C-alpha positions as CSV (number, residue, x, y, z in Angstrom):
1,M,12.0,-5.3,-28.9
2,R,13.6,-6.3,-25.6
3,V,13.2,-9.9,-24.5
4,I,13.2,-10.0,-20.7
5,E,15.9,-12.4,-19.5
6,P,15.1,-15.5,-17.2
7,S,17.2,-14.0,-14.5
8,E,15.1,-10.8,-14.4
9,L,11.6,-12.3,-14.8
10,L,11.3,-15.7,-13.1
11,I,8.5,-17.8,-14.4
12,K,7.9,-21.3,-13.0
13,D,7.3,-24.5,-15.0
14,D,3.6,-24.2,-14.6
15,G,3.5,-20.7,-16.1
16,S,3.2,-18.9,-12.8
17,I,5.3,-15.9,-11.7
18,Y,7.9,-16.7,-9.1
19,H,6.8,-15.3,-5.8
20,L,3.0,-15.0,-6.2
21,H,2.7,-18.3,-8.0
22,L,-0.1,-16.8,-10.0
23,R,-0.7,-17.4,-13.7
24,P,-2.0,-14.4,-15.8
25,E,-5.5,-15.8,-16.1
26,Q,-5.9,-16.2,-12.3
27,L,-5.7,-12.4,-11.6
28,A,-8.6,-9.9,-11.7
29,D,-8.2,-6.3,-12.9
30,V,-9.4,-5.1,-9.4
31,V,-7.1,-6.2,-6.6
32,I,-7.5,-5.8,-2.8
33,L,-4.1,-5.9,-1.0
34,V,-3.9,-6.9,2.7
35,G,-0.8,-7.4,4.8
36,D,-1.9,-10.3,6.9
37,P,-2.4,-13.6,4.9
38,G,-5.2,-14.5,7.5
39,R,-7.1,-11.4,6.3
40,V,-7.4,-12.8,2.8
41,E,-10.0,-15.2,3.9
42,T,-11.9,-12.4,5.7
43,V,-12.1,-10.4,2.6
44,A,-13.1,-13.4,0.4
45,S,-15.9,-14.2,2.9
46,F,-17.7,-11.2,1.2
47,F,-17.4,-12.8,-2.2
48,G,-20.4,-14.6,-3.8
49,E,-18.2,-17.0,-5.7
50,I,-14.6,-18.3,-5.4
51,E,-12.6,-19.1,-8.5
52,C,-9.2,-20.0,-7.2
53,K,-6.9,-20.0,-4.2
54,V,-3.1,-19.8,-4.5
55,S,-0.6,-19.6,-1.7
56,N,3.2,-19.3,-1.4
57,R,5.0,-18.0,1.6
58,E,3.3,-14.8,2.9
59,F,1.7,-14.3,-0.5
60,Y,-1.9,-15.7,-0.5
61,T,-4.4,-14.9,-3.4
62,I,-8.1,-15.6,-3.7
63,T,-9.8,-14.6,-6.9
64,G,-13.6,-14.7,-7.0
65,K,-16.6,-12.5,-7.6
66,Y,-18.4,-9.7,-5.7
67,N,-21.7,-8.6,-7.0
68,N,-20.9,-10.8,-10.0
69,K,-17.8,-8.7,-10.7
70,R,-14.3,-10.3,-10.7
71,V,-11.9,-9.3,-8.0
72,S,-8.7,-10.7,-6.4
73,V,-7.4,-10.3,-2.8
74,V,-3.7,-10.7,-2.3
75,S,-1.7,-10.7,0.9
76,T,1.7,-8.9,0.8
77,G,3.2,-9.5,4.2
78,I,4.8,-6.6,6.1
79,G,6.9,-3.9,4.5
80,T,7.6,-2.0,1.3
81,D,10.1,-4.6,0.3
82,N,7.3,-7.0,-0.1
83,I,5.2,-4.4,-1.9
84,D,8.1,-4.1,-4.4
85,I,7.6,-7.8,-5.2
86,V,3.9,-7.8,-5.3
87,V,3.3,-4.7,-7.4
88,N,5.9,-5.6,-10.0
89,E,4.6,-9.1,-10.3
90,L,1.0,-8.0,-10.5
91,D,2.0,-5.7,-13.3
92,A,4.0,-8.4,-15.0
93,L,1.0,-10.7,-15.0
94,V,-1.0,-8.3,-17.1
95,N,1.5,-6.3,-19.1
96,I,4.2,-8.8,-20.0
97,D,3.7,-11.7,-22.5
98,F,5.0,-14.8,-20.6
99,A,5.4,-16.8,-23.8
100,T,7.6,-14.3,-25.6
101,R,8.9,-12.4,-22.5
102,T,8.1,-9.1,-24.2
103,I,6.1,-6.2,-23.0
104,K,2.6,-6.2,-24.4
105,P,1.8,-3.5,-27.0
106,E,-1.4,-2.4,-25.1
107,H,-1.1,-1.4,-21.4
108,K,-3.6,-2.8,-18.9
109,K,-4.4,-0.7,-15.9
110,L,-5.1,-2.4,-12.6
111,T,-7.0,-1.0,-9.6
112,L,-5.0,-1.7,-6.4
113,V,-6.5,-0.9,-3.0
114,R,-4.6,-1.7,0.1
115,L,-6.7,-2.3,3.2
116,G,-4.8,-2.2,6.5
117,T,-4.5,-1.0,10.1
118,S,-2.7,2.1,11.3
119,G,-1.7,4.3,14.2
120,A,-2.7,8.0,14.1
121,I,-0.3,10.8,15.0
122,Q,-2.8,13.6,15.3
123,G,-4.8,13.7,18.5
124,D,-8.2,14.5,16.8
125,I,-8.3,11.3,14.7
126,P,-10.7,8.9,16.4
127,L,-10.1,5.2,17.0
128,G,-12.0,3.1,14.5
129,A,-11.9,5.8,11.8
130,H,-11.1,4.7,8.2
131,L,-8.3,6.8,6.9
132,L,-7.6,7.2,3.2
133,S,-4.0,8.0,2.2
134,A,-4.4,10.9,-0.1
135,I,-0.6,11.2,0.1
136,S,1.9,8.6,1.1
137,V,5.3,9.4,2.5
138,G,8.1,6.9,2.1
139,F,10.7,6.6,4.8
140,D,11.8,3.4,3.3
141,G,13.7,4.7,0.2
142,L,12.4,2.1,-2.1
143,L,11.2,4.4,-4.8
144,N,14.6,6.1,-5.0
145,F,16.0,3.0,-6.7
146,Y,13.7,3.6,-9.7
147,G,14.2,6.0,-12.6
148,N,11.8,8.9,-13.0
149,R,10.8,8.9,-9.3
150,D,10.7,12.7,-9.4
151,S,8.0,12.6,-12.0
152,V,5.5,11.0,-9.6
153,C,6.5,12.7,-6.4
154,E,5.4,15.9,-4.7
155,L,8.9,17.5,-4.6
156,E,7.9,20.7,-2.8
157,L,6.4,18.8,0.0
158,E,9.5,16.6,0.3
159,D,11.7,19.7,0.6
160,E,9.5,21.4,3.2
161,F,9.2,18.3,5.3
162,K,13.0,17.6,5.4
163,H,13.6,21.2,6.4
164,H,10.9,21.1,9.1
165,V,12.1,18.0,10.8
166,G,15.9,18.6,10.3
167,W,16.2,15.4,8.3
168,N,19.1,13.3,9.2
169,P,21.4,12.9,6.2
170,K,22.4,9.4,7.2
171,L,18.8,8.3,6.5
172,T,17.4,7.6,3.0
173,S,15.6,10.6,1.5
174,P,11.8,10.5,2.0
175,Y,9.4,10.7,-1.0
176,F,5.8,11.9,-1.2
177,V,3.3,10.4,-3.7
178,S,-0.4,11.2,-4.2
179,S,-2.9,8.5,-4.6
180,S,-5.1,8.1,-7.7
181,K,-7.6,10.9,-7.7
182,E,-10.3,8.6,-9.1
183,L,-10.0,6.3,-6.0
184,L,-9.8,9.2,-3.6
185,D,-13.1,10.5,-5.0
186,L,-14.6,7.1,-5.0
187,F,-13.9,6.4,-1.2
188,A,-14.5,9.9,0.0
189,G,-17.9,9.1,1.5
190,F,-16.7,6.8,4.3
191,T,-13.1,7.9,4.9
192,I,-11.0,10.7,6.4
193,A,-8.3,11.9,3.9
194,G,-4.8,12.1,5.3
195,T,-1.1,11.9,4.7
196,T,0.5,8.6,5.6
197,I,4.1,7.7,6.5
198,S,5.3,4.3,5.5
199,A,8.1,3.4,8.0
200,P,10.8,0.8,7.4
201,G,10.1,-0.7,10.8
202,F,7.5,-0.9,13.6
203,Y,9.6,0.3,16.6
204,G,12.5,2.9,16.1
205,P,11.3,4.1,12.7
206,Q,7.9,4.9,14.1
207,G,9.4,6.6,17.2
208,R,8.7,3.7,19.6
209,V,11.3,3.0,22.4
210,L,11.7,-0.3,24.2
211,R,15.3,-0.8,25.1
212,L,17.0,1.1,22.3
213,P,17.2,4.9,22.2
214,L,16.2,6.9,19.2
215,A,18.7,8.8,17.1
216,D,16.2,11.7,17.3
217,P,14.0,11.5,20.4
218,N,11.8,14.3,19.2
219,I,11.1,13.0,15.7
220,N,7.4,12.2,16.2
221,E,6.7,15.6,17.7
222,K,8.4,17.2,14.7
223,I,6.4,15.0,12.3
224,E,3.1,15.8,14.2
225,S,3.8,19.5,14.0
226,F,4.5,19.6,10.2
227,E,2.0,21.5,8.0
228,H,2.5,22.9,4.5
229,N,-0.4,24.2,2.4
230,G,-2.9,22.4,4.6
231,V,-1.0,19.1,4.5
232,K,-0.4,17.4,7.8
233,I,1.0,13.9,8.6
234,T,-1.9,11.8,10.0
235,N,-0.7,8.3,10.5
236,F,2.0,5.6,10.3
237,E,1.9,2.3,8.6
238,M,4.4,0.3,6.5
239,E,3.3,-0.3,2.9
240,S,1.4,2.7,1.3
241,S,4.3,4.7,-0.1
242,A,5.7,1.9,-2.3
243,L,2.2,1.0,-3.5
244,A,1.5,4.6,-4.4
245,G,4.8,5.2,-6.1
246,L,5.2,2.0,-8.0
247,A,1.6,2.0,-9.2
248,K,1.9,5.5,-10.5
249,L,5.2,4.7,-12.3
250,L,3.6,1.6,-13.8
251,G,0.4,3.3,-14.8
252,H,-2.1,1.7,-12.3
253,D,-4.6,3.3,-10.0
254,A,-3.8,2.7,-6.3
255,T,-4.6,3.9,-2.8
256,T,-4.5,2.8,0.8
257,I,-7.3,2.8,3.4
258,C,-6.4,1.9,6.9
259,T,-8.6,1.5,10.1
260,I,-7.1,3.5,12.9
261,I,-6.5,1.1,15.8
262,A,-4.2,3.3,17.9
263,N,-3.6,7.0,18.6
264,R,0.1,7.7,19.3
265,V,-0.6,11.2,20.6
266,N,-3.3,10.1,23.1
267,K,-1.6,6.8,23.9
268,T,-4.9,4.9,23.2
269,A,-5.7,1.8,21.3
270,L,-8.7,-0.1,20.1
271,A,-8.9,-3.3,22.0
272,N,-11.1,-5.2,19.6
273,Y,-10.9,-3.8,16.0
274,S,-12.3,-6.6,13.9
275,Q,-15.7,-5.0,13.5
276,A,-14.2,-1.7,12.3
277,V,-11.9,-3.6,9.9
278,N,-14.8,-5.6,8.5
279,E,-16.8,-2.4,7.9
280,M,-13.9,-1.0,6.0
281,I,-13.7,-4.1,3.8
282,E,-17.4,-4.2,3.1
283,K,-17.7,-0.5,2.3
284,T,-14.6,-0.7,0.1
285,L,-16.0,-3.5,-1.9
286,K,-19.4,-1.8,-2.3
287,C,-17.6,1.3,-3.7
288,L,-15.3,-0.6,-6.1
289,L,-17.8,-3.1,-7.3
290,P,-21.3,-1.6,-7.0
């Protein structure tokens, strides 16, 4: 049995994992993920009871109860690199014995739901809509560093997409991962299902131009026009692909729901989106923890 070395799994003197600063007993089996640490308190405001609050850098966790059922909300910060830290450490908290540094014989499955904001790239998606990422597309390349990535990816979609947009070989190869079917069914009542690109940046990687020109000025038009077996790209954000891919490799249920706050095709934006985000949070909690 492998003993995981201290250089690979960093555990602090108080028994907490390195980045999240959480101890295993402080994490619930249902976890809401948000990018903004400030949104953690917003989600927790719906809880009936607060058990603990733990903060380190951009990672802020509150564990409590909603409808008398235990739930944690964790902030990830921006980007799939942070999702790599968060998902691996959440898994370690439940599936690695910190005392012996060995993998536990019985696997525990977490439910991971990311709640965020996003920009639509189809003109018919309304501002304020709640979009469920049935498929997530990684422009970030993170999953390509892990073994068996093909086993959780939609390989035909990957090939068709790269051919359609004329994928630049200097870029990392994109990957397509489907969300948990159970969660897609659970949230179908208040969401629009779509296919979400996770970009490794907010400006150039999402086709925005300020002072720097794009390598491919027509990339967003190519993305918008892609369709294969009814699958169209619906929106940009920056985290869902790594969440979907790592969760599937590690045996957890995961998906992403985003409030649409801008439409890149129509050049419109939602000036005040806090009400729409709060509606998304409340509806998600009611579905997860009825």
